[in-house]
Structures are given as structure tokens and as C-alpha cells.
C-alpha positions in Angstrom: 82.3 -27.1 20.1 81.3 -25.5 16.6 78.4 -27.9 16.3 76.7 -26.5 19.7 77.0 -22.8 18.6 75.3 -23.7 15.2 72.5 -25.3 17.1 72.2 -22.3 19.5 72.1 -20.3 16.4 69.6 -22.4 15.0 67.3 -22.1 18.2 68.1 -18.6 18.3 66.6 -18.1 14.5 63.7 -20.7 15.3 62.5 -18.5 18.4 63.1 -15.0 16.5 60.7 -16.5 13.6 58.2 -18.1 16.0 57.9 -14.9 18.0 57.4 -13.2 14.6 54.8 -15.4 13.3 52.8 -15.0 16.7 53.0 -11.3 16.4 51.5 -11.5 12.7 48.7 -14.1 13.9 48.0 -11.7 16.8 47.9 -8.4 14.3 45.8 -10.4 11.7 43.3 -11.6 14.7 43.1 -8.1 15.3 42.4 -6.8 12.2 39.8 -9.8 11.4 38.0 -8.4 14.5 37.9 -4.6 14.2 37.0 -5.2 10.4 34.2 -7.3 11.7 33.0 -4.7 14.0 33.5 -1.7 11.6 31.2 -3.5 9.3 28.7 -4.5 11.9 28.7 -0.8 12.6 28.2 0.2 9.2 25.4 -2.3 8.7 23.5 -1.1 12.1 24.1 2.5 10.9 22.4 1.6 7.6 19.7 -0.5 9.1 19.1 2.9 11.3 18.8 5.3 8.7 16.4 2.4 6.5 14.1 2.6 9.6 14.4 6.2 10.0 13.1 6.7 6.4 10.9 4.3 7.1 11.8 1.9 4.2 11.8 -1.2 6.7 8.0 -2.1 6.7 8.3 -4.0 10.0 9.4 -1.0 12.0 6.4 1.1 10.7 3.9 0.0 13.4 5.2 0.0 17.1 3.1 -1.4 20.3 4.0 1.2 22.5 1.5 0.9 24.9 3.4 -2.4 25.9 6.3 -0.1 27.2 4.5 1.6 30.0 7.5 3.2 31.6 11.1 3.7 30.0 14.3 4.6 31.9 17.5 6.4 30.3 20.6 5.9 31.8 23.2 8.5 30.6 26.9 8.3 31.5 27.9 11.5 33.7 30.1 13.2 31.2 27.4 12.9 28.4 24.9 14.3 30.5 26.0 17.9 30.0 25.0 17.3 26.7 21.5 18.9 27.4 20.3 19.4 23.9 20.9 15.6 23.1 18.7 14.8 26.0 16.1 17.2 24.8 16.2 16.0 21.4 16.0 12.1 22.6 12.9 13.1 24.7 11.1 14.4 21.8 11.9 11.5 20.1 10.3 9.6 22.5 7.3 12.0 22.6 6.6 11.7 18.6 6.9 7.6 19.4 4.4 7.9 22.0 6.2 6.6 25.2 4.5 8.5 28.0 6.6 8.0 31.1 10.3 8.4 31.0 12.8 8.1 34.0 16.4 10.1 33.5 19.2 8.8 35.4 22.9 9.6 35.8 25.2 9.0 38.7 26.2 12.4 39.8 22.4 14.2 39.3 23.4 16.2 36.4 20.3 15.8 34.7 18.5 16.5 38.1 19.9 20.3 38.2 18.8 20.8 34.3 15.4 19.7 35.1 13.4 22.8 34.8 15.2 23.5 31.4 14.5 20.0 30.2 11.1 20.3 31.1 10.6 23.9 29.7 12.0 22.5 26.3 10.1 19.4 25.9 6.4 20.2 24.8 3.9 19.2 27.4 6.4 17.4 29.7 5.2 17.3 33.6 7.3 16.2 36.3 6.6 12.8 37.6 4.9 12.6 41.0 3.0 16.2 40.5 0.1 14.0 38.6 0.8 10.7 40.2 0.0 9.4 43.5 1.1 6.0 45.0 3.3 5.9 41.9 0.5 4.5 39.7 0.8 5.1 36.2 -1.9 6.8 34.5 -2.9 7.4 30.8 -2.7 11.0 29.7 -1.4 13.0 26.9 1.3 14.3 28.3 5.0 12.8 29.0 5.7 12.5 32.6 9.5 13.1 33.6 11.2 11.4 36.5 15.0 12.4 37.5 17.2 10.2 39.6 20.6 10.0 40.8 23.0 7.7 42.3 22.5 9.7 45.7 18.9 9.0 45.6 19.1 5.0 45.5 22.0 5.4 48.5 20.2 7.7 50.7 16.8 5.5 49.9 18.5 2.6 51.2 19.6 4.0 54.0 16.3 5.5 55.0 14.6 2.2 54.3 16.8 0.3 56.7 16.3 3.0 59.2 12.6 2.6 58.7 12.7 -1.5 59.4 14.9 -0.9 62.1 12.4 1.5 64.1 9.7 -0.8 63.2 11.3 -3.8 64.6 12.5 -2.1 67.8 9.1 -0.9 68.3 7.6 -4.4 67.7 9.2 -5.3 71.3 11.4 -8.1 69.9 14.4 -9.1 72.2 17.7 -9.1 71.7 18.0 -12.6 71.2 15.4 -12.9 68.4 17.0 -9.7 66.7 20.3 -11.4 66.2 18.4 -14.1 64.1 16.0 -12.1 62.2 16.3 -11.5 58.5 14.0 -9.0 56.4 12.5 -10.1 53.4 12.3 -8.6 49.8 8.6 -7.4 50.3 9.6 -5.7 53.8 12.2 -3.8 52.1 9.7 -2.8 49.2 7.1 -1.6 51.7 9.6 0.3 53.4 11.1 1.9 50.4 7.4 2.9 49.4 7.0 4.4 52.5 9.8 6.9 52.2 8.4 7.5 48.7 11.5 5.7 46.9 9.7 2.9 45.5 9.3 4.0 42.3 7.8 1.9 39.2 10.0 -1.0 37.7 11.0 0.4 33.9 9.9 -2.1 31.4 12.9 -1.3 29.3 16.2 0.6 30.2 18.5 2.3 27.7 21.7 3.0 28.6 23.8 5.8 26.8 27.6 6.0 26.9 30.7 3.7 26.7 29.9 1.5 29.8 27.5 -1.5 29.3 26.1 -1.3 32.7 23.1 0.2 34.4 25.5 2.7 36.3 24.1 2.4 39.9 20.3 2.6 38.9 18.9 1.3 41.9 18.9 -2.1 41.5 15.5 -2.8 43.3 13.4 -1.2 40.6 15.0 -3.5 37.7 14.3 -6.8 38.9 12.8 -7.6 35.4 13.9 -4.9 33.2 15.3 -5.4 30.1 18.6 -3.4 29.6 19.9 -2.2 26.2 23.3 -0.7 25.4 22.8 2.2 22.8 26.2 3.5 22.5 27.4 7.0 23.0 24.8 9.8 23.2 26.9 12.2 20.7 25.8 9.2 18.2 22.2 8.6 19.1 20.2 7.7 16.0 16.6 7.7 15.6 16.2 4.3 13.7 18.1 2.9 16.7 15.5 4.1 19.3 13.0 2.6 17.1 14.5 -0.7 16.7 15.2 -1.1 20.5 11.7 0.0 21.5 10.0 -2.4 18.8 12.8 -5.5 19.7 11.3 -5.1 23.4 7.5 -5.0 22.2 7.9 -8.1 20.3 9.4 -10.1 23.2 7.2 -12.8 24.9 7.1 -12.0 28.8 6.5 -14.7 30.8 6.9 -13.4 34.4 3.8 -11.8 36.2 3.6 -7.9 36.9 
């Protein structure tokens, strides 16, 4: 009887120390990963400052002409930081980016578009100087403002356009059941209602989420997406690095 009791005690101590060891290993792994990302963050911040100061030679020249259209996606809560948005746009203007789309899910930036246009020197609203969504070389920066509602309404309107065209074509009910609309037909319908829009070459996401936050999917089929971190900690060097990296990538698709 005493032997069984001693075995239970030993097993209990083994389980206790095993659980303690696993906890220590878990905390050790957590500390190592945290230190890794902390070190990586410091290295990225240092690199960003070096780029801003012009120390790193490879970032001094940008082939910004390859970046024909840039999209900025901002998390809705950070979209209220209008001063940050204006500073970001001024950086882009200094770099030489001519065409920018500002997007947030709730349309906060769209409500502030008059104020933003007034604060950014030479900025004009996209659509006022363009026809048929054709980008033209010019000295001013063009700004487009978009939100999640635009994409949702655009899809509904485009679907209605396709439906009306198909009904007018005189197709029978039997043919309608088996009909499939193609991507080109959907794109044409979106252009018809004025919601096609140019496809951004590069999309920069500012915010905690590592996704495009509902940016119209039909406009980012070939878009390079880069997560830039929180808007409040945006850095000029990080912006230069993202654009430089994009311009160095070989693009094998046809546009």
C-alpha cells in the first residue's frame, strides 16, 4: 500500500515538473520571438532613417515612372488622422507620384476630400481631368477617394446592367438558367456605370490588418500589396523602400 502511494507521489512530481518545464519552454520561445521582432523593428527603423538621410545610395534614385497608379488603404479609425494623410500625400508628391487613390471602408477620407485637396499643393480630384479612366502625364497629383460602399454598390449596379442587357437580348428562360457572365463582361459593365477605375500598380496598407480591407477586388488583380504598419508610425524611409522595391520587381504579366 505504501509502495502505491509513493508511486503516485512520484508521478505527481513528474507531472508537476513536466508541466513547469513546458511552461518555461513556452515562455522562452515567446521571449525569443519577441526579441526577434523587436530587433527586426529596430533594424527597419534604423534603415528607414538612413534612407531618409540619403545614406543608402541604392535608394537615392527611384524609377517612379513605373508606378503609374498608387492606392493607399487606411484603417477606418486611423483615417481620422487627416494631418497624417496630408503629410503622406505631400511625401508622395515630393517623390513624384502623380496618381493616388485613398481608400477606407467607412468613407471617412471621402468626407474630408475637400479639406485634403485644399491642403495638398496642386492636387486635383480624379475624374475632373480624366476621361474614360485614362491616366495622363501632368504636373498635378490626382486623387481618387473610395470606400467599401462604392464597391458594393458598383457590383449591384453592374449586375443590373448585365441583367437588363441579357433580358433585352431576347434569351429564353431555358438559356438564362445556363448562362454564365464572363470577367470581361463584368469589367465592361463596371466601366459602363463609371466604377471600373484604373488598377493600382501598388497598394500600401496602413493599419493593424494585413489585408486590403475591402478595396474593390476587380481593381487589384495584378496589384502588389505591402503592409506598412500603423499610420501613426509612418516613416518616409519606409515609403521610399516600398516604392523602390516595387520598381525593382520584374513584371511578367501583360497590361
